[in-house]
Steps between C-alpha positions, in 0.01 A plus 500: 500500500222638276257236625568605858450863401156409361405355837605814686328728250174314555533536876523878459157513329609826337354606162850542362577146613207373296640676192837335553342159556288528186808587300679198649228266368702514178836423663723250322540299822245228560555527875433874494177464299374233738582710805340809347179308430497384862586846630216659306263244650571640844380848406259429208528843337232587244762700311675171420192338347590540131869410540399192699257392230779534244732302730269200463685448172831439679692196375536368856197312630583574866510874429165470321354311795612768744367775274165321473480474880575871529230583247258285696582690818434830322155359426392740228311358204776613263740280692298183463361521148 
């Protein structure tokens, strides 16, 4: 349910949605964290840059991979160094 909510929040492209998605990067559910990382990749918000960088430390390699792809899409030097 929360993973599906992440998808719909990303589709809204609302600033408040970004805040909710960033918060969900720390969700206890692996599925939710993975979906949030993917959802953020669809909107690539600069406001999520720092939380995404921190999310690279996630214990799940798939979540880290999705976060890295999102950071690459953002394309700022802070995201790739």
